[in-house]
Biopython code that builds the backbone (N, CA, C, O; Angstrom):
import numpy as np
from Bio.PDB.StructureBuilder import StructureBuilder

atoms = [
    (1, "MET", "N", (3.554, 20.034, -9.905)),
    (1, "MET", "CA", (4.604, 18.847, -10.761)),
    (1, "MET", "C", (3.979, 17.697, -10.272)),
    (1, "MET", "O", (3.621, 17.660, -9.095)),
    (2, "ALA", "N", (3.816, 16.825, -10.971)),
    (2, "ALA", "CA", (3.802, 15.214, -10.583)),
    (2, "ALA", "C", (4.798, 14.375, -10.771)),
    (2, "ALA", "O", (5.498, 14.447, -11.781)),
    (3, "HIS", "N", (5.057, 13.157, -9.494)),
    (3, "HIS", "CA", (6.299, 12.810, -9.603)),
    (3, "HIS", "C", (5.945, 11.240, -10.018)),
    (3, "HIS", "O", (4.946, 11.025, -9.332)),
    (4, "PHE", "N", (6.190, 10.164, -10.682)),
    (4, "PHE", "CA", (6.291, 9.039, -11.118)),
    (4, "PHE", "C", (6.767, 7.882, -10.417)),
    (4, "PHE", "O", (7.234, 8.242, -9.336)),
    (5, "LEU", "N", (6.827, 6.891, -10.550)),
    (5, "LEU", "CA", (7.606, 6.289, -9.900)),
    (5, "LEU", "C", (8.294, 6.010, -11.567)),
    (5, "LEU", "O", (7.967, 6.528, -12.635)),
    (6, "PRO", "N", (9.536, 4.807, -11.205)),
    (6, "PRO", "CA", (9.893, 3.928, -13.105)),
    (6, "PRO", "C", (9.152, 3.381, -12.679)),
    (6, "PRO", "O", (8.562, 3.352, -11.599)),
    (7, "ALA", "N", (9.130, 2.528, -14.196)),
    (7, "ALA", "CA", (8.599, 1.566, -14.806)),
    (7, "ALA", "C", (8.421, 0.195, -13.537)),
    (7, "ALA", "O", (7.435, -0.396, -13.095)),
    (8, "ARG", "N", (9.650, 0.108, -13.312)),
    (8, "ARG", "CA", (10.063, -1.350, -12.573)),
    (8, "ARG", "C", (9.395, -1.160, -10.881)),
    (8, "ARG", "O", (8.666, -1.948, -10.278)),
    (9, "GLU", "N", (9.838, -0.090, -10.508)),
    (9, "GLU", "CA", (9.201, 0.326, -9.039)),
    (9, "GLU", "C", (7.571, 0.266, -8.934)),
    (9, "GLU", "O", (7.103, -0.222, -7.905)),
    (10, "GLU", "N", (6.946, 0.599, -9.652)),
    (10, "GLU", "CA", (5.516, 0.313, -10.286)),
    (10, "GLU", "C", (4.594, -0.905, -10.256)),
    (10, "GLU", "O", (3.590, -1.378, -9.722)),
    (11, "ALA", "N", (5.668, -1.148, -11.267)),
    (11, "ALA", "CA", (5.351, -2.347, -11.203)),
    (11, "ALA", "C", (5.459, -3.553, -9.973)),
    (11, "ALA", "O", (4.926, -4.660, -10.047)),
    (12, "ILE", "N", (6.142, -3.135, -9.029)),
    (12, "ILE", "CA", (6.737, -3.435, -7.940)),
    (12, "ILE", "C", (5.582, -3.745, -7.042)),
    (12, "ILE", "O", (5.136, -4.795, -6.580)),
    (13, "LEU", "N", (5.228, -2.420, -6.944)),
    (13, "LEU", "CA", (3.780, -1.993, -5.920)),
    (13, "LEU", "C", (2.726, -2.502, -6.743)),
    (13, "LEU", "O", (1.578, -2.320, -6.338)),
    (14, "ARG", "N", (2.824, -2.837, -7.341)),
    (14, "ARG", "CA", (1.103, -3.167, -7.708)),
    (14, "ARG", "C", (1.476, -4.816, -7.734)),
    (14, "ARG", "O", (0.655, -5.572, -8.253)),
    (15, "GLU", "N", (2.403, -5.222, -7.314)),
    (15, "GLU", "CA", (1.949, -6.687, -7.310)),
    (15, "GLU", "C", (1.444, -7.163, -6.003)),
    (15, "GLU", "O", (0.538, -7.880, -5.577)),
    (16, "GLN", "N", (2.887, -6.114, -5.345)),
    (16, "GLN", "CA", (2.615, -6.130, -3.336)),
    (16, "GLN", "C", (0.715, -6.092, -2.953)),
    (16, "GLN", "O", (-0.024, -6.848, -2.322)),
    (17, "PHE", "N", (0.507, -4.827, -3.699)),
    (17, "PHE", "CA", (-0.715, -4.354, -3.620)),
    (17, "PHE", "C", (-1.594, -5.531, -4.316)),
    (17, "PHE", "O", (-2.633, -5.692, -3.676)),
    (18, "ASP", "N", (-1.508, -6.261, -5.254)),
    (18, "ASP", "CA", (-2.119, -7.542, -5.423)),
    (18, "ASP", "C", (-2.202, -8.620, -4.583)),
    (18, "ASP", "O", (-3.267, -8.973, -4.077)),
    (19, "TYR", "N", (-1.002, -9.248, -4.370)),
    (19, "TYR", "CA", (-0.411, -9.846, -3.302)),
    (19, "TYR", "C", (-1.252, -9.689, -2.125)),
    (19, "TYR", "O", (-1.893, -10.729, -1.976)),
    (20, "LEU", "N", (-1.654, -8.414, -0.786)),
    (20, "LEU", "CA", (-1.466, -8.275, -0.007)),
    (20, "LEU", "C", (-3.637, -8.187, -0.050)),
    (20, "LEU", "O", (-4.543, -8.323, 0.771)),
    (21, "VAL", "N", (-3.558, -8.000, -0.979)),
    (21, "VAL", "CA", (-5.687, -8.247, -1.843)),
    (21, "VAL", "C", (-6.161, -9.106, -0.942)),
    (21, "VAL", "O", (-6.912, -9.175, 0.031)),
    (22, "ASP", "N", (-5.121, -10.030, -1.930)),
    (22, "ASP", "CA", (-5.212, -11.493, -2.715)),
    (22, "ASP", "C", (-5.536, -12.061, -0.605)),
    (22, "ASP", "O", (-6.528, -12.605, -0.120)),
    (23, "HIS", "N", (-4.572, -11.729, -0.094)),
    (23, "HIS", "CA", (-3.950, -12.533, 0.922)),
    (23, "HIS", "C", (-5.003, -11.935, 2.160)),
    (23, "HIS", "O", (-5.116, -12.532, 3.230)),
    (24, "ALA", "N", (-5.558, -10.994, 1.927)),
    (24, "ALA", "CA", (-6.057, -9.908, 3.146)),
    (24, "ALA", "C", (-8.296, -10.990, 2.687)),
    (24, "ALA", "O", (-9.424, -10.922, 3.175)),
    (25, "HIS", "N", (-7.750, -11.598, 1.778)),
    (25, "HIS", "CA", (-9.186, -11.908, 1.403)),
    (25, "HIS", "C", (-9.771, -13.056, 1.567)),
    (25, "HIS", "O", (-10.902, -13.496, 1.770)),
    (26, "ASP", "N", (-8.081, -13.643, 1.342)),
    (26, "ASP", "CA", (-8.453, -15.634, 1.938)),
    (26, "ASP", "C", (-8.166, -15.968, 3.170)),
    (26, "ASP", "O", (-8.603, -17.042, 3.584)),
    (27, "CYS", "N", (-7.293, -15.048, 4.116)),
    (27, "CYS", "CA", (-6.600, -15.098, 5.383)),
    (27, "CYS", "C", (-7.921, -14.773, 6.606)),
    (27, "CYS", "O", (-8.675, -13.859, 6.941)),
    (28, "ARG", "N", (-7.531, -16.465, 7.040)),
    (28, "ARG", "CA", (-9.022, -16.134, 8.342)),
    (28, "ARG", "C", (-8.678, -16.081, 9.660)),
    (28, "ARG", "O", (-9.273, -16.354, 10.703)),
    (29, "ASP", "N", (-7.349, -15.580, 9.332)),
    (29, "ASP", "CA", (-6.485, -14.803, 10.671)),
    (29, "ASP", "C", (-7.574, -13.327, 10.956)),
    (29, "ASP", "O", (-8.733, -12.945, 11.114)),
    (30, "ARG", "N", (-6.652, -13.068, 10.898)),
    (30, "ARG", "CA", (-6.976, -11.258, 9.817)),
    (30, "ARG", "C", (-5.742, -10.628, 11.101)),
    (30, "ARG", "O", (-5.517, -9.420, 11.185)),
    (31, "HIS", "N", (-5.177, -11.458, 11.843)),
    (31, "HIS", "CA", (-4.384, -10.629, 12.380)),
    (31, "HIS", "C", (-2.800, -10.759, 12.577)),
    (31, "HIS", "O", (-2.083, -10.484, 13.539)),
    (32, "CYS", "N", (-2.458, -11.399, 11.016)),
    (32, "CYS", "CA", (-1.363, -12.418, 10.683)),
    (32, "CYS", "C", (-0.722, -10.676, 10.190)),
    (32, "CYS", "O", (-1.495, -9.760, 9.907)),
    (33, "SER", "N", (0.859, -10.533, 10.185)),
    (33, "SER", "CA", (1.820, -9.529, 9.557)),
    (33, "SER", "C", (1.332, -9.479, 8.037)),
    (33, "SER", "O", (1.491, -8.312, 7.678)),
    (34, "MET", "N", (0.861, -10.158, 7.095)),
    (34, "MET", "CA", (0.320, -9.734, 6.294)),
    (34, "MET", "C", (-1.097, -8.777, 5.791)),
    (34, "MET", "O", (-1.548, -8.101, 4.866)),
    (35, "CYS", "N", (-1.417, -9.351, 7.297)),
    (35, "CYS", "CA", (-3.495, -8.732, 7.336)),
    (35, "CYS", "C", (-2.628, -6.979, 7.265)),
    (35, "CYS", "O", (-2.245, -6.359, 6.274)),
    (36, "ASP", "N", (-2.561, -6.600, 8.766)),
    (36, "ASP", "CA", (-1.639, -5.768, 9.464)),
    (36, "ASP", "C", (-0.654, -4.557, 7.939)),
    (36, "ASP", "O", (-0.924, -3.463, 7.444)),
    (37, "ARG", "N", (0.430, -5.530, 7.738)),
    (37, "ARG", "CA", (0.692, -4.276, 6.436)),
    (37, "ARG", "C", (-1.174, -4.198, 4.664)),
    (37, "ARG", "O", (-1.536, -3.366, 3.832)),
    (38, "PHE", "N", (-1.476, -5.131, 4.945)),
    (38, "PHE", "CA", (-2.407, -4.447, 3.903)),
    (38, "PHE", "C", (-3.598, -3.815, 4.815)),
    (38, "PHE", "O", (-4.619, -3.282, 4.380)),
    (39, "ASP", "N", (-3.161, -4.035, 6.463)),
    (39, "ASP", "CA", (-4.871, -2.250, 6.696)),
    (39, "ASP", "C", (-3.699, -1.023, 6.675)),
    (39, "ASP", "O", (-4.212, 0.095, 6.702)),
    (40, "ARG", "N", (-2.474, -1.029, 6.640)),
    (40, "ARG", "CA", (-1.140, 0.434, 6.936)),
    (40, "ARG", "C", (-1.692, 0.453, 5.144)),
    (40, "ARG", "O", (-2.429, 1.438, 5.106)),
    (41, "MET", "N", (-1.661, -0.179, 3.701)),
    (41, "MET", "CA", (-1.677, 0.091, 2.766)),
    (41, "MET", "C", (-2.692, 0.556, 2.114)),
    (41, "MET", "O", (-2.728, 1.159, 1.041)),
    (42, "ALA", "N", (-4.035, 0.044, 3.271)),
    (42, "ALA", "CA", (-5.446, 0.523, 2.902)),
    (42, "ALA", "C", (-5.688, 1.495, 3.637)),
    (42, "ALA", "O", (-6.804, 1.974, 3.431)),
    (43, "ALA", "N", (-5.115, 1.973, 4.393)),
    (43, "ALA", "CA", (-5.618, 3.059, 5.573)),
    (43, "ALA", "C", (-4.706, 4.292, 4.349)),
    (43, "ALA", "O", (-5.246, 5.390, 4.212)),
    (44, "ALA", "N", (-3.208, 3.974, 3.441)),
    (44, "ALA", "CA", (-2.388, 4.885, 3.076)),
    (44, "ALA", "C", (-3.515, 5.151, 1.594)),
    (44, "ALA", "O", (-4.247, 6.134, 1.474)),
    (45, "VAL", "N", (-3.449, 4.489, 1.009)),
    (45, "VAL", "CA", (-4.506, 4.867, -0.164)),
    (45, "VAL", "C", (-5.634, 5.160, -0.177)),
    (45, "VAL", "O", (-5.976, 5.739, -1.208)),
    (46, "LEU", "N", (-6.610, 4.958, 0.765)),
    (46, "LEU", "CA", (-7.776, 5.773, 1.613)),
    (46, "LEU", "C", (-7.410, 7.437, 2.551)),
    (46, "LEU", "O", (-8.138, 8.351, 2.939)),
    (47, "GLU", "N", (-6.108, 7.211, 2.610)),
    (47, "GLU", "CA", (-5.343, 9.109, 2.632)),
    (47, "GLU", "C", (-5.504, 9.838, 2.027)),
    (47, "GLU", "O", (-6.143, 10.876, 2.196)),
    (48, "ILE", "N", (-4.718, 9.300, 0.794)),
    (48, "ILE", "CA", (-4.672, 9.643, -1.073)),
    (48, "ILE", "C", (-5.736, 10.379, -0.786)),
    (48, "ILE", "O", (-6.061, 11.495, -0.381)),
    (49, "PHE", "N", (-6.537, 8.472, -1.445)),
    (49, "PHE", "CA", (-7.586, 9.124, -2.957)),
    (49, "PHE", "C", (-8.771, 9.284, -2.198)),
    (49, "PHE", "O", (-9.763, 9.418, -2.914)),
    (50, "GLY", "N", (-9.106, 9.328, -0.335)),
    (50, "GLY", "CA", (-10.142, 9.612, 0.235)),
    (50, "GLY", "C", (-10.662, 10.944, 0.652)),
    (50, "GLY", "O", (-11.811, 11.368, 0.774)),
    (51, "SER", "N", (-9.427, 11.513, 0.845)),
    (51, "SER", "CA", (-9.360, 13.216, 1.595)),
    (51, "SER", "C", (-10.534, 14.392, 0.414)),
    (51, "SER", "O", (-11.528, 15.119, 0.425)),
    (52, "GLY", "N", (-9.583, 13.895, -0.348)),
    (52, "GLY", "CA", (-10.337, 15.096, -1.431)),
    (52, "GLY", "C", (-8.855, 16.174, -1.617)),
    (52, "GLY", "O", (-8.855, 17.023, -2.508)),
    (53, "LYS", "N", (-8.062, 16.067, -1.000)),
    (53, "LYS", "CA", (-7.485, 17.058, -0.575)),
    (53, "LYS", "C", (-6.018, 16.177, -1.687)),
    (53, "LYS", "O", (-6.163, 14.982, -1.943)),
    (54, "ARG", "N", (-4.767, 16.917, -2.212)),
    (54, "ARG", "CA", (-3.524, 16.567, -2.709)),
    (54, "ARG", "C", (-2.932, 15.857, -1.348)),
    (54, "ARG", "O", (-3.021, 16.518, -0.313)),
    (55, "VAL", "N", (-2.484, 14.884, -1.301)),
    (55, "VAL", "CA", (-1.120, 14.450, -0.162)),
    (55, "VAL", "C", (0.187, 13.631, -1.248)),
    (55, "VAL", "O", (0.236, 12.998, -2.302)),
    (56, "GLN", "N", (1.165, 14.172, -0.119)),
    (56, "GLN", "CA", (2.425, 13.753, -0.017)),
    (56, "GLN", "C", (3.089, 12.348, -0.503)),
    (56, "GLN", "O", (3.922, 11.830, 0.242)),
    (57, "VAL", "N", (2.765, 11.753, -1.663)),
    (57, "VAL", "CA", (2.911, 10.725, -1.588)),
    (57, "VAL", "C", (4.021, 9.842, -1.800)),
    (57, "VAL", "O", (3.888, 8.619, -1.768)),
    (58, "HIS", "N", (5.234, 10.486, -2.039)),
    (58, "HIS", "CA", (7.015, 10.257, -1.601)),
    (58, "HIS", "C", (7.272, 9.628, -1.284)),
    (58, "HIS", "O", (6.951, 9.788, -0.106)),
    (59, "GLY", "N", (7.888, 8.455, -1.372)),
    (59, "GLY", "CA", (8.267, 7.904, -0.373)),
    (59, "GLY", "C", (7.358, 6.904, 0.592)),
    (59, "GLY", "O", (7.788, 6.243, 1.538)),
    (60, "MET", "N", (5.711, 6.975, 0.011)),
    (60, "MET", "CA", (5.141, 6.306, 1.282)),
    (60, "MET", "C", (5.300, 4.552, 0.525)),
    (60, "MET", "O", (4.966, 3.608, 1.240)),
    (61, "GLY", "N", (5.637, 4.371, -0.411)),
    (61, "GLY", "CA", (6.313, 2.371, -0.505)),
    (61, "GLY", "C", (6.501, 2.420, 0.188)),
    (61, "GLY", "O", (5.608, 2.210, 1.009)),
    (62, "LEU", "N", (7.904, 2.761, 0.691)),
    (62, "LEU", "CA", (8.940, 2.159, 1.624)),
    (62, "LEU", "C", (8.452, 2.396, 2.689)),
    (62, "LEU", "O", (8.788, 1.452, 3.404)),
    (63, "ALA", "N", (7.695, 3.265, 3.412)),
    (63, "ALA", "CA", (6.897, 3.144, 4.669)),
    (63, "ALA", "C", (5.603, 1.929, 4.654)),
    (63, "ALA", "O", (5.568, 0.956, 5.407)),
    (64, "LEU", "N", (4.900, 2.162, 3.931)),
    (64, "LEU", "CA", (4.242, 0.578, 3.909)),
    (64, "LEU", "C", (5.113, -0.540, 3.276)),
    (64, "LEU", "O", (4.330, -1.469, 3.076)),
    (65, "THR", "N", (6.090, -0.824, 2.953)),
    (65, "THR", "CA", (7.178, -1.976, 3.636)),
    (65, "THR", "C", (7.639, -2.393, 4.983)),
    (65, "THR", "O", (7.688, -3.461, 5.592)),
    (66, "ALA", "N", (7.990, -1.043, 5.247)),
    (66, "ALA", "CA", (8.335, -0.580, 6.633)),
    (66, "ALA", "C", (8.199, -2.269, 7.576)),
    (66, "ALA", "O", (7.081, -2.764, 7.433)),
    (67, "LYS", "N", (9.181, -3.127, 8.465)),
    (67, "LYS", "CA", (8.332, -3.822, 9.652)),
    (67, "LYS", "C", (7.382, -3.254, 10.832)),
    (67, "LYS", "O", (7.920, -2.723, 11.804)),
    (68, "THR", "N", (6.633, -3.311, 10.792)),
    (68, "THR", "CA", (6.381, -2.730, 12.151)),
    (68, "THR", "C", (6.974, -3.705, 13.730)),
    (68, "THR", "O", (6.774, -3.241, 14.853)),
]
sb = StructureBuilder()
sb.init_structure("model")
sb.init_model(0)
sb.init_chain("A")
sb.init_seg("    ")
for serial, (resi, resn, name, xyz) in enumerate(atoms, 1):
    if name == "N":
        sb.init_residue(resn, " ", resi, " ")
    sb.init_atom(name, np.array(xyz, "f"), 0.0, 1.0, " ", f" {name:<3s}", serial, name[0])
structure = sb.get_structure()
């Protein structure tokens, strides 16, 4: 059974994804907190889509936005 995010939550996650990708591309430091968030997000995406197996993603958005 597939779980889908409500439209508003999906839009927020997509907006955050786009922002983090743009930030990581333009950032000269690469050790700032936003780049750390990008690295966590990229790791989660690679875990989901790179493994070739199903991964439980429910609640992953909260984990990605959590402060370290």
